[in-house]
KEKE-3310 file (N, C-alpha, C; in steps of 0.2 Angstrom, whole numbers, plus 5000, padded with zeros to 4 digits):
npx = (5482:5493:5501:5501:5506:5519:5524:5526:5536:5546:5550:5554:5566:5573:5587:5602:5613:5625:5625:5622:5614:5603:5599:5595:5584:5575:5573:5566:5555:5549:5547:5537:5526:5524:5520:5508:5500:5499:5492:5481:5476:5474:5465:5453:5449:5449:5442:5444:5457:5466:5463:5468:5482:5484:5483:5493:5505:5503:5505:5518:5525:5523:5529:5542:5545:5544:5555:5566:5564:5566:5580:5586:5579:5567:5568:5579:5594:5598:5614:5619:5610:5604:5591:5577:5570:5557:5562:5566:5559:5546:5539:5540:5532:5520:5515:5515:5505:5495:5493:5490:5477:5470:5471:5462:5451:5450:5447:5435:5422:5424:5429:5421:5407:5404:5411:5410:5397:5392:5380:5376:5375:5382:5394:5398:5400:5411:5420:5422:5426:5439:5446:5447:5453:5465:5469:5471:5482:5492:5493:5499:5511:5516:5517:5527:5539:5540:5543:5555:5564:5564:5570:5582:5587:5585:5579:5562:5552:5561:5563:5559:5551:5545:5537:5528:5523:5516:5507:5500:5493:5486:5477:5470:5464:5456:5447:5442:5435:5427:5419:5413:5405:5397:5392:5391:5385:5376:5362:5358:5364:5357:5361:5358:5353:5357:5368:5377:5379:5386:5397:5403:5413:5424:5427:5431:5442:5451:5453:5459:5470:5477:5480:5488:5498:5503:5509:5519:5526:5530:5539:5549:5553:5559:5570:5577:5580:5588:5599:5604:5607:5620:5632:5639:5651:5656:5653:5643:5632:5621:5612:5602:5600:5596:5584:5576:5576:5569:5557:5553:5550:5539:5530:5528:5523:5511:5504:5503:5494:5483:5479:5476:5465:5456:5454:5449:5437:5430:5428:5420:5408:5405:5402:5391:5382:5380:5374:5362:5355:5354:5345:5334:5330)
npy = (5556:5552:5544:5529:5525:5532:5525:5513:5516:5520:5508:5501:5507:5506:5503:5497:5507:5521:5537:5542:5532:5533:5546:5544:5535:5544:5553:5544:5542:5554:5555:5545:5550:5561:5556:5550:5562:5568:5559:5558:5571:5572:5562:5567:5576:5569:5554:5542:5542:5539:5526:5521:5523:5514:5502:5503:5504:5491:5483:5486:5482:5468:5466:5469:5459:5448:5450:5449:5436:5429:5431:5424:5412:5399:5387:5378:5368:5355:5353:5341:5330:5333:5336:5345:5360:5372:5389:5404:5413:5408:5409:5423:5427:5421:5428:5441:5440:5436:5448:5457:5452:5454:5468:5472:5466:5474:5487:5485:5490:5504:5504:5495:5496:5509:5516:5509:5506:5494:5482:5480:5467:5460:5466:5463:5449:5449:5455:5446:5435:5440:5441:5428:5422:5428:5423:5410:5411:5416:5405:5396:5403:5403:5389:5386:5393:5387:5374:5376:5381:5370:5359:5365:5366:5377:5386:5388:5403:5413:5426:5443:5448:5436:5433:5444:5442:5430:5434:5444:5436:5428:5438:5443:5431:5428:5439:5437:5424:5427:5437:5430:5421:5430:5440:5436:5424:5426:5427:5414:5407:5411:5423:5437:5454:5464:5458:5457:5470:5474:5467:5472:5484:5477:5467:5476:5482:5471:5467:5478:5480:5468:5469:5480:5477:5466:5472:5479:5468:5463:5473:5472:5459:5460:5469:5460:5450:5457:5458:5445:5444:5442:5451:5448:5454:5456:5468:5482:5485:5480:5473:5464:5468:5481:5479:5474:5485:5494:5486:5488:5501:5502:5494:5502:5513:5507:5505:5518:5523:5515:5518:5532:5531:5524:5534:5544:5539:5537:5550:5554:5547:5552:5565:5563:5558:5569:5577:5570:5572:5585:5587:5581:5588)
npz = (5544:5537:5544:5543:5530:5532:5543:5537:5528:5536:5542:5531:5528:5540:5544:5552:5560:5555:5550:5537:5532:5540:5537:5524:5526:5533:5522:5513:5520:5521:5507:5505:5512:5505:5493:5497:5501:5489:5481:5489:5487:5473:5472:5478:5468:5457:5458:5452:5448:5459:5460:5448:5451:5461:5454:5445:5454:5459:5448:5444:5455:5453:5441:5444:5453:5445:5436:5445:5449:5437:5435:5445:5446:5449:5456:5467:5469:5479:5486:5492:5489:5476:5475:5469:5474:5478:5476:5486:5478:5474:5486:5487:5476:5478:5490:5485:5475:5483:5491:5481:5476:5488:5489:5479:5486:5498:5492:5486:5489:5487:5474:5465:5469:5473:5464:5451:5450:5453:5460:5478:5483:5473:5474:5487:5485:5477:5485:5495:5487:5481:5493:5498:5488:5489:5501:5498:5489:5498:5507:5498:5497:5510:5513:5503:5508:5520:5517:5509:5519:5528:5520:5518:5531:5538:5553:5556:5556:5562:5561:5563:5552:5548:5559:5559:5546:5547:5557:5550:5539:5547:5553:5541:5537:5548:5547:5534:5535:5546:5540:5529:5536:5544:5535:5522:5522:5532:5533:5530:5540:5551:5558:5567:5562:5571:5577:5566:5563:5575:5573:5562:5564:5570:5560:5550:5556:5558:5545:5539:5547:5546:5532:5530:5539:5532:5520:5527:5532:5520:5515:5525:5523:5510:5513:5521:5512:5503:5511:5511:5498:5487:5477:5461:5459:5471:5477:5484:5477:5464:5450:5455:5469:5466:5460:5470:5479:5471:5471:5484:5485:5476:5483:5495:5488:5484:5496:5501:5491:5492:5505:5503:5494:5502:5512:5504:5500:5512:5516:5505:5508:5520:5516:5508:5517:5525:5515:5513:5525:5525:5515:5520:5530)
capx = (5481:5499:5504:5501:5512:5525:5526:5529:5542:5551:5552:5558:5573:5575:5593:5606:5620:5626:5621:5620:5608:5597:5596:5591:5578:5571:5571:5561:5549:5546:5544:5531:5521:5522:5516:5501:5497:5498:5487:5475:5473:5471:5459:5448:5447:5448:5442:5447:5465:5470:5462:5473:5488:5484:5484:5500:5509:5503:5508:5525:5527:5523:5534:5549:5546:5545:5561:5570:5564:5569:5587:5588:5576:5561:5570:5586:5596:5602:5621:5620:5606:5602:5584:5575:5565:5555:5566:5562:5555:5539:5536:5539:5527:5514:5513:5513:5499:5490:5491:5487:5470:5467:5470:5455:5446:5450:5445:5429:5417:5426:5430:5416:5400:5403:5415:5408:5390:5390:5375:5379:5376:5387:5401:5399:5403:5417:5424:5424:5430:5446:5450:5448:5458:5472:5471:5474:5489:5496:5494:5504:5517:5519:5520:5533:5545:5542:5546:5561:5568:5564:5575:5589:5589:5584:5574:5556:5550:5567:5564:5553:5548:5541:5532:5523:5519:5511:5501:5496:5489:5481:5472:5466:5460:5451:5443:5438:5431:5421:5415:5409:5400:5392:5389:5389:5380:5373:5355:5357:5366:5352:5364:5354:5356:5361:5375:5381:5381:5391:5403:5406:5419:5429:5429:5435:5448:5455:5455:5464:5476:5481:5482:5494:5504:5506:5513:5525:5530:5534:5545:5554:5556:5563:5576:5580:5582:5594:5605:5606:5609:5627:5633:5644:5658:5657:5651:5636:5627:5621:5605:5597:5598:5592:5577:5573:5575:5563:5551:5551:5547:5533:5526:5527:5518:5504:5501:5501:5488:5477:5477:5473:5459:5451:5452:5444:5430:5427:5426:5414:5403:5403:5398:5384:5377:5378:5369:5356:5352:5352:5339:5328:5329)
capy = (5551:5550:5539:5523:5525:5534:5520:5508:5518:5520:5501:5499:5511:5505:5499:5498:5511:5525:5543:5543:5528:5536:5552:5541:5533:5550:5555:5540:5542:5560:5554:5541:5555:5566:5551:5549:5568:5570:5554:5560:5578:5570:5557:5572:5580:5564:5548:5536:5543:5535:5519:5519:5523:5508:5497:5504:5502:5484:5480:5488:5477:5461:5465:5469:5452:5443:5451:5447:5429:5427:5431:5419:5405:5397:5381:5378:5361:5354:5350:5334:5325:5335:5337:5352:5363:5379:5394:5409:5417:5405:5412:5430:5428:5419:5433:5447:5439:5436:5455:5461:5450:5457:5475:5472:5465:5480:5492:5483:5495:5510:5503:5492:5498:5517:5518:5506:5505:5487:5481:5479:5460:5457:5469:5458:5443:5451:5457:5440:5431:5442:5440:5421:5421:5431:5418:5404:5413:5417:5398:5393:5407:5401:5382:5386:5395:5382:5368:5378:5381:5363:5356:5368:5366:5384:5386:5392:5409:5415:5433:5448:5447:5430:5434:5449:5439:5425:5438:5447:5431:5426:5443:5443:5425:5429:5444:5434:5419:5430:5441:5426:5419:5435:5445:5433:5418:5428:5425:5407:5404:5414:5428:5443:5461:5467:5455:5459:5477:5474:5463:5476:5487:5472:5464:5481:5483:5465:5467:5484:5479:5462:5471:5484:5473:5462:5476:5480:5462:5462:5477:5469:5453:5463:5471:5454:5447:5461:5457:5439:5443:5444:5454:5444:5457:5457:5475:5483:5487:5476:5473:5461:5473:5487:5477:5473:5491:5496:5483:5491:5508:5500:5492:5508:5517:5504:5506:5525:5524:5512:5522:5538:5529:5523:5540:5548:5536:5538:5557:5554:5544:5558:5571:5560:5557:5576:5580:5567:5575:5592:5587:5578:5593)
capz = (5539:5534:5549:5541:5525:5534:5547:5532:5525:5541:5543:5525:5528:5547:5544:5558:5560:5550:5549:5530:5530:5544:5533:5518:5529:5534:5516:5510:5524:5518:5500:5505:5515:5499:5489:5500:5501:5482:5479:5492:5484:5467:5473:5479:5462:5452:5462:5448:5447:5464:5459:5443:5454:5465:5449:5442:5459:5460:5442:5445:5460:5450:5436:5447:5456:5440:5434:5450:5449:5431:5435:5451:5446:5453:5459:5469:5469:5485:5484:5494:5486:5470:5475:5467:5479:5476:5479:5489:5473:5475:5492:5486:5471:5481:5494:5481:5472:5488:5493:5475:5476:5494:5487:5476:5491:5502:5489:5482:5490:5484:5467:5462:5471:5472:5458:5445:5451:5454:5465:5484:5483:5469:5477:5493:5483:5474:5490:5498:5482:5481:5499:5499:5483:5492:5507:5494:5487:5504:5509:5494:5498:5516:5512:5499:5511:5526:5514:5507:5525:5531:5516:5519:5538:5542:5557:5554:5561:5566:5560:5564:5546:5548:5564:5556:5540:5550:5560:5545:5536:5552:5554:5535:5537:5553:5545:5529:5538:5550:5535:5525:5541:5546:5530:5516:5524:5538:5533:5530:5547:5556:5562:5567:5559:5577:5578:5561:5564:5580:5571:5556:5565:5571:5554:5546:5560:5557:5538:5538:5551:5542:5525:5530:5542:5527:5516:5531:5532:5513:5515:5530:5519:5504:5516:5523:5506:5501:5515:5509:5491:5486:5471:5458:5460:5478:5479:5488:5472:5458:5447:5460:5474:5463:5458:5477:5481:5467:5473:5491:5484:5473:5489:5499:5484:5484:5503:5501:5486:5495:5511:5501:5491:5507:5515:5500:5500:5518:5516:5501:5512:5525:5512:5505:5523:5527:5510:5514:5531:5523:5510:5523:5535)
cpx = (5487:5503:5506:5507:5518:5528:5529:5535:5548:5554:5556:5565:5576:5582:5598:5612:5620:5622:5618:5614:5602:5594:5592:5584:5573:5568:5566:5555:5545:5543:5538:5525:5519:5518:5509:5497:5495:5492:5481:5472:5470:5465:5452:5445:5445:5448:5445:5455:5469:5469:5467:5480:5489:5486:5491:5505:5509:5506:5515:5528:5528:5528:5541:5550:5548:5552:5567:5570:5567:5576:5589:5585:5571:5563:5577:5587:5600:5609:5622:5616:5603:5595:5582:5569:5563:5560:5562:5558:5548:5536:5535:5533:5520:5511:5511:5506:5493:5488:5488:5479:5467:5466:5463:5449:5444:5446:5438:5424:5418:5426:5424:5409:5400:5406:5412:5400:5387:5385:5379:5380:5381:5394:5403:5402:5410:5422:5427:5428:5437:5450:5451:5453:5465:5474:5474:5481:5494:5498:5500:5511:5521:5521:5526:5539:5546:5545:5553:5566:5569:5570:5582:5591:5589:5578:5568:5555:5555:5567:5558:5548:5543:5536:5526:5520:5514:5505:5497:5491:5484:5475:5467:5461:5455:5445:5438:5433:5425:5416:5411:5403:5395:5389:5387:5384:5376:5365:5354:5359:5362:5356:5360:5357:5360:5368:5380:5383:5386:5397:5407:5413:5425:5432:5433:5442:5453:5458:5460:5471:5481:5483:5488:5500:5507:5511:5520:5529:5534:5540:5551:5557:5561:5570:5580:5583:5588:5600:5608:5608:5616:5628:5639:5651:5660:5656:5645:5631:5627:5613:5600:5595:5594:5585:5573:5571:5569:5556:5548:5548:5540:5528:5524:5522:5511:5501:5499:5494:5482:5474:5473:5466:5454:5449:5448:5437:5427:5424:5420:5408:5400:5399:5391:5379:5375:5373:5362:5352:5350:5345:5333:5326:5323)
cpy = (5549:5545:5532:5522:5527:5529:5514:5510:5518:5513:5498:5501:5510:5501:5502:5502:5516:5531:5544:5538:5530:5542:5549:5539:5538:5553:5551:5540:5549:5559:5550:5545:5559:5562:5551:5556:5570:5566:5556:5567:5576:5566:5562:5575:5574:5557:5542:5536:5539:5528:5517:5519:5517:5502:5497:5502:5494:5480:5481:5483:5470:5460:5465:5462:5447:5444:5448:5439:5426:5427:5426:5413:5404:5391:5382:5370:5360:5351:5343:5329:5327:5336:5345:5354:5370:5384:5399:5413:5414:5408:5419:5431:5426:5425:5439:5446:5439:5444:5459:5459:5454:5465:5476:5471:5471:5486:5491:5488:5501:5510:5500:5494:5505:5519:5516:5505:5498:5486:5479:5471:5457:5460:5465:5452:5444:5452:5451:5435:5433:5441:5433:5419:5423:5426:5412:5405:5413:5410:5395:5396:5404:5394:5382:5388:5390:5376:5370:5378:5374:5359:5359:5368:5372:5384:5390:5398:5411:5423:5437:5448:5441:5430:5438:5446:5434:5429:5441:5442:5429:5431:5443:5437:5425:5433:5441:5429:5422:5434:5436:5423:5424:5439:5441:5428:5420:5426:5417:5404:5407:5419:5435:5449:5464:5464:5457:5466:5478:5472:5468:5480:5483:5469:5469:5481:5477:5465:5472:5482:5473:5465:5475:5481:5468:5466:5478:5474:5461:5467:5475:5463:5455:5465:5465:5451:5451:5460:5450:5438:5446:5446:5450:5447:5458:5464:5475:5484:5483:5476:5470:5465:5479:5485:5476:5480:5495:5493:5486:5497:5507:5498:5497:5512:5514:5505:5513:5526:5521:5516:5529:5537:5528:5529:5544:5545:5537:5545:5558:5552:5549:5563:5569:5560:5564:5579:5577:5570:5582:5592:5585:5583:5597)
cpz = (5536:5538:5546:5536:5527:5539:5543:5530:5530:5542:5537:5526:5535:5547:5550:5556:5554:5549:5542:5529:5534:5540:5527:5520:5530:5527:5513:5514:5522:5511:5500:5507:5509:5494:5491:5500:5494:5480:5483:5489:5477:5467:5474:5473:5457:5456:5458:5447:5452:5463:5453:5446:5458:5460:5446:5447:5459:5454:5442:5450:5457:5445:5439:5450:5451:5437:5439:5450:5443:5431:5440:5450:5451:5457:5461:5470:5475:5483:5486:5491:5479:5469:5473:5471:5476:5480:5483:5485:5473:5480:5490:5481:5474:5486:5490:5478:5477:5490:5487:5475:5482:5493:5484:5481:5495:5499:5485:5483:5486:5476:5463:5463:5470:5466:5451:5445:5451:5460:5472:5485:5479:5472:5483:5491:5480:5479:5494:5493:5482:5487:5500:5494:5486:5497:5503:5492:5493:5507:5505:5496:5505:5516:5508:5503:5517:5523:5512:5513:5528:5527:5517:5526:5541:5546:5555:5559:5565:5566:5562:5558:5546:5553:5561:5550:5542:5553:5555:5541:5541:5553:5547:5535:5542:5550:5539:5531:5542:5545:5531:5530:5542:5541:5524:5517:5530:5539:5534:5537:5553:5560:5561:5564:5565:5578:5572:5561:5569:5578:5566:5558:5566:5565:5550:5549:5558:5550:5537:5541:5548:5535:5526:5534:5537:5522:5520:5531:5525:5513:5520:5526:5513:5507:5518:5517:5503:5505:5513:5502:5490:5478:5468:5459:5467:5481:5482:5483:5466:5456:5452:5466:5472:5462:5465:5480:5478:5469:5480:5490:5481:5479:5493:5495:5484:5490:5503:5497:5489:5501:5509:5498:5496:5511:5511:5500:5506:5518:5511:5504:5517:5522:5510:5511:5525:5522:5511:5520:5529:5519:5514:5529:5534)
residu = (GLY:CYS:ALA:GLY:PRO:CYS:PHE:ILE:ALA:THR:GLU:VAL:CYS:GLY:LEU:ALA:GLY:GLY:ALA:GLU:ILE:LYS:ALA:LYS:ALA:ARG:GLY:ARG:GLN:LYS:LEU:THR:CYS:LEU:LEU:PHE:VAL:ILE:CYS:HIS:LEU:ILE:SER:SER:LEU:CYS:PRO:LYS:CYS:CYS:ALA:TYR:ALA:VAL:ARG:MET:ALA:ALA:LEU:LEU:GLN:LEU:VAL:LEU:ALA:GLY:ALA:PHE:ALA:ALA:ARG:SER:GLY:TRP:PHE:VAL:GLU:ARG:ALA:ASP:SER:GLY:GLU:ARG:ILE:ALA:SER:PHE:ASN:ALA:HIS:MET:LEU:GLY:MET:ILE:LEU:ALA:TRP:LEU:ALA:MET:THR:GLU:GLY:VAL:LEU:ALA:TRP:ALA:THR:TRP:GLU:ARG:GLY:ALA:GLY:LEU:SER:HIS:ALA:ASN:THR:LYS:THR:ALA:HIS:ALA:GLY:PHE:ASN:LEU:LEU:GLY:ILE:ALA:PHE:ALA:THR:TRP:GLY:LEU:VAL:SER:ILE:PHE:ARG:ASN:HIS:ALA:VAL:LYS:GLY:ILE:PRO:PRO:LEU:TYR:SER:ALA:HIS:SER:TRP:LEU:GLY:VAL:PHE:ALA:VAL:SER:MET:VAL:ALA:LEU:ALA:ALA:LEU:GLY:GLY:VAL:ALA:CYS:PHE:LEU:LEU:GLY:ASN:LEU:LEU:GLY:ILE:SER:ALA:GLU:VAL:ARG:LYS:ALA:MET:LEU:PRO:TRP:HIS:ARG:MET:ALA:ALA:VAL:MET:GLY:TYR:PHE:ALA:GLY:LEU:LEU:ALA:MET:LEU:MET:GLY:ILE:GLN:GLU:LYS:GLN:GLY:TRP:THR:ASP:CYS:ALA:ASP:GLY:GLY:ALA:ARG:CYS:THR:ASP:LYS:THR:LEU:LEU:GLY:LEU:MET:ALA:LEU:ALA:THR:ALA:ALA:LEU:GLY:ALA:ALA:VAL:ALA:ALA:ARG:LEU:ALA:ALA:ASP:SER:GLU:ALA:LYS:ARG:ARG:ASP:ALA:LYS:GLU:SER:LYS:ARG:LEU:LEU:ALA)
# end
């Protein structure tokens, strides 16, 4: 169960060269695994506790992104024409807002239906709404960075971060559109219960794959941005790089908390199913 968060942590710290850096990468991987295990144990005793951890990590991620953007600005001005264009920060904020909305979508069943007692129909609507809102934010984030690169003359999709990011958005968009067609509007479109049942595992796989691939893309993007960020004194450490490093840890913590919440919810459903069988026996 720890493989997903640990894989994310490895990518965050996957820097080239140096025994010291590699040792730090292994240390951060162990830290993320420890976060996952702690959250998983707590969620078994207090299901709402891990939900709170998800919101705290998400809020911290947003606050750190806002602090970084406040220091570097939302717009940049071209030296040759004076044209003002959206900076990298617009892309960063759009993608963070997208994945925060998708976090609520991914956890809708655990949080709203089984956690808060919302009806299945209303939870389904909330699940679809959060994910479609996330796709809208992601579209804004992607348009911002493509526009930024076009004006600066930077080739699009030149990095592994961008490839994985487009893949993640494509997967969540595919899952969302398929989910709306099959499950939200299935009766209106005449889709049979058998087809919807067959589509459910594929819908879940695409959604979870896209969600965690997006978190991984965020971490790779943060690492890439750190490489492009120059400190005013020419050194290797400064406030901007520290904010980006903390943002990476908040993103990893968010992934660990979500994974633990999903695992705890899955175990709770299995226990309920076994109890139902026992009572009916």
